[in-house]
N, C-alpha and C positions, 0 to 999 in steps of 0.2 A: 496803785493800780485801781482804776475805777471799775465799778460793777458793769458799766456799759461796755468797756473794752473787753472785760472777761467774757461777757455774754457774746460779743461779736466774735471773739476768738473761738469759743466753744462751738458756735454755729458754723463757723468756717470749717472746723474740724469735722462736723457732721456732713457738710457738703462734700468735703474731700473723701470721707468714708463712703458716701454714695457713689462718687466717681470711682473709687477703688472697687466697689462691688460691681460696677458696670465692666471695668477692665477685667476683673476676675471671671465674670460670666463669659466673656469672649475667650479668655485664656483657657478655662476648663474645656470649652467646646473645641478649640483649636488644638489643645494638647493631645486630645484623643487621636487626631489625625497625625500629629507630629511623632508621637511615640510609636505608632504603627509604621510610619515611614522609616524610622531609624531602626526599629526592631529590638533594640536593647534599651530598656527603660532607664537604667542607671547612666549609661553613656549619653542618652538623650538629655537627661536632666543635667548632667555635668556640663555638656556643651552649651545648653541653654542658659545655665547659670553663669557660665564664663562670659557669654555674650552680654548678659544683663549687667554684669560687673563692669565690663569694658564700656558699655553705653553710659552707665552712671558716672564712671570716671571721666568720660568725655564731656558729659553735660556739666559736671562740676568744673572741669578745666576751662570750658568755654563760657560758663556762666558767672564766673567770679566777678566780672566787671558789672554784671547786672543784678547783683545782690545774692547770688547763691553762696552760702557760707558753709565752711567746714570748720568745726570747733576742734581745737587741739586738746586731746585728753590730758587730764592732770592726775598724776599718781597712778599707782599700780591697780587700784580698785577699778578705775574707769577702763584701763587697758584690758584687764581681765574680763570686765563686763562686756566690752566690745567683742573680744574673742569668743566669749560664751554665746553671744548673739549669733556669731558666724557658725559656731559648731552646733548649738542646739536649735538654731533656727534655719540656717542656710545650708546645712549638709546632712548631718546624721538623720534627721526626721525624713528627708527625702529618700534615703536608702531604705529605712524601715518601712516607709509607706509603700514604696513600689515593690519591695520584697513581700510585704503583706498582701498587696493587691494581687500578686501572682498566685497566692494561696487561698484568698478569701473570695466570697461572692461579691460582685460589684455593688449590690444593693446594701449589704451590711457595711462594706467599706465606705460608701457614701454617707451612710447614717453616722457611723462612728466618727468620721472626719468632721461632721457638722456639730458634734457634741463639744467642739472647741469653745463655743460660747458659754457652756455650763462651767467648764474648768476655769476659764478666764474670770467668770463672775465670782466663783468661790475664792480664787487667788486674789482678785482685786479687792474683795471685802476684807480678807485677812491681812494681806501684805501691803496693799496700796491704800487701805482704809477708805475705799470708795463707798459711797452711800447708795444703797439700792432700796427702792420702794417695793411694795407688794406688786405694783403694776409692772415693774421690771421682770419679776419672776413669771407673771402672767404672759408677758410678751415673749420671754424666752421659751415658755411652754408652747406657745403658738408656733414659734419658729421650729422647735424640735418636732412637734407633731406634724407640721406641714412638710418638713423634710423627710420624716419617716414615711409619710404617705407617698411622696414623690419617689422615694427609694423602694417602694413596694413592700414596706413593713420591715420589721426586724425581729429575728428569733433570738431566743435566749442562749443559743449555742455559741460558745467562744472557743475557737481553735487557735492554732499558732498564727495563722494569717491575721485574724481579728486582733489578737494580742499585739502584733507588730504595728498594726494601724493605730490601735489605741495608744501604744507607747509613743508613736510619732505625734499624735494629737496632743498628748500631755506635754511633750517637749515643746511644741509650738505654743502651748498655753504659757509655759514657763518663760519662753522667749518674750511673749507679749509683756509680761510683768517686768522682766529684766530691762527690756527696751524702754518701757514707760519710765522706770527709775532713771535710766541714762538720759532720757529726753528732758529731764528736769534741768540739765546743765549743758547738754550737748545738742547740736543741731540735728534735725532729722536727716540731713544729707550725710552727716558723719556716721550715724547709726546704720543708714541704708548701705553706705559703702562698706562698712565693717561686715554687715550680714552677707553681702554678695562677694566681697573680696576674700575674707577669711573662709567663708563657706565654699567658694570655688576651689581654693587651695586644698581644703580637706577632701572635697569630692574628687579632684584630680588624683590626690594621693590614694584614695580608695580604688579608683578605676585602675591605676597602675599596679596596686598591690594585688588586685584580683585578676590581673592578666587581660584586662579589656582595653588596654592602651591602644592597641592596633586598631580596634574598631573605632576609637575616637578620632584617629588620624586618617582613616580610609573612607570616610563618609563621602557619598557622591553629591553632585550639585543639588539634586532635589532634596536630599536629606538636610544639607546645609541651609537650603531655603527655608525649611520648616524651623530649623534651629534659630536662624536669624530672626524670622518673624516672631516666634514665641519668646525669644530672648529679649527683643525690644519691648514687647508687651509686658514681660516680667519686670523690666526696668521701670516702666510706667507704674506698675502695681506697687513695687517697693517704694518708689518716690512718694506716691500719694498716700500709701498706707502709713508710713512713718510720720508724714506731715499731719495726717489726721490724728494719729495716736499722740502726737505732741500737743494737740490742742483740745482734745476731748477725753472723757473717761474711757478707760480701756474696755469696759463692758459695753459701752454704747457703740463704739466703732466696730467691735467684734460682732455684735448683734446685727448691725447694719450690713456687715459683710455677707451674712447668710442670704441676703437678697440677690446675690449673684445667681442663685438658682433660677430666678425669674428670667434673667437674660439668657442663660443657657437653654432654658425650656423654649424661649421664643426663637432662638437660633435653630434649635432642633426642629421646631415646627416649620420654619421657613425653608431651611436647607434640606432636611431629611424627611419633611412632610409628616413628622410625628404629630398625631392629633392632640390638640390641647384640651379638648372637652373632658376626657377622663381625669386629667390632672387639675382641672380648673378649681375645684374646691380646695385642694392642697395649696395651689398657688395663691389663692385668695387668703388662705390662712397665713402663709408666709408674708404676704403683703401687709396683712393686718398687724402681725407681730412687729415687722419693721417700722410701720407707720407709728405704732404705739411707742416704740423706743425713741424714734425721732421726736415725737411730740413731747415726751417726758424730758428729753435732754434739751430741746429747744426752749422750753418754758422754765426749766429748773433754775433756781438762783445759783449763781456761781459758787463753787466750793473749793476751787483750787486755782493756783496761779498758772498761767500758760507757760509752756516750756519754750525753750529756744527752738526756732524753726529755721 
């Protein structure tokens, strides 16, 4: 495999990560309306994830003739890895996050969730043996400080809600590392289907076990409209996210994902007329951190073989 091809693959991964960040920015904005329309955050998440899983299965079924590939897992290790991605990425963290969000302040919740890049960076260095420069840590610092500013700051108090959100974030960080390992031999479509398929089954089981099954089946047309819209967007997020992760370093694509806050801030300014001026400095800090990560990854000499996509 030539260095030129490796470089092209890595840069494609970065572009896909930027697309994922744009999708995420819209998703964060729209999910706020969707969860309010449904009323029950866990029911909303379950329905949305099921829609995303069905969309991904439909895309794969229709796209096989056009090069969409699904790898067959070999051995128990890969099957368990895919199940782990579904459980620790596509189900349990969502329950923890929304339970925590009900108890924690929204500002602290937003900041804790954005610490994902820190945990992924630490795990990537130890487990994946990814190489980080000093500039990577500077970029991560800019992203964290910028997000903290947008979130209105962060206090040192940690209550049960914050602990649940932190636990969800740590699980998502572990999912990134597990998925990156699987993407060395499985296609991104395979991992994406596993995340949403196994995750949806687990979420449906949780909803039924907690007695919320009736709420899942009695949503009205307006509620289903929000579920369908955000479910399709989630499918796009999952497809581009795992495709990016298959091609570039885990820490790079996770850092780029923080830039979703720029899109969400722009949407809030246009739709809700939220003034951007008070946030401009923090937004510029986020943009600087994201630009630095992209520049480092774009110019860096290839260090790993591209995964199956």
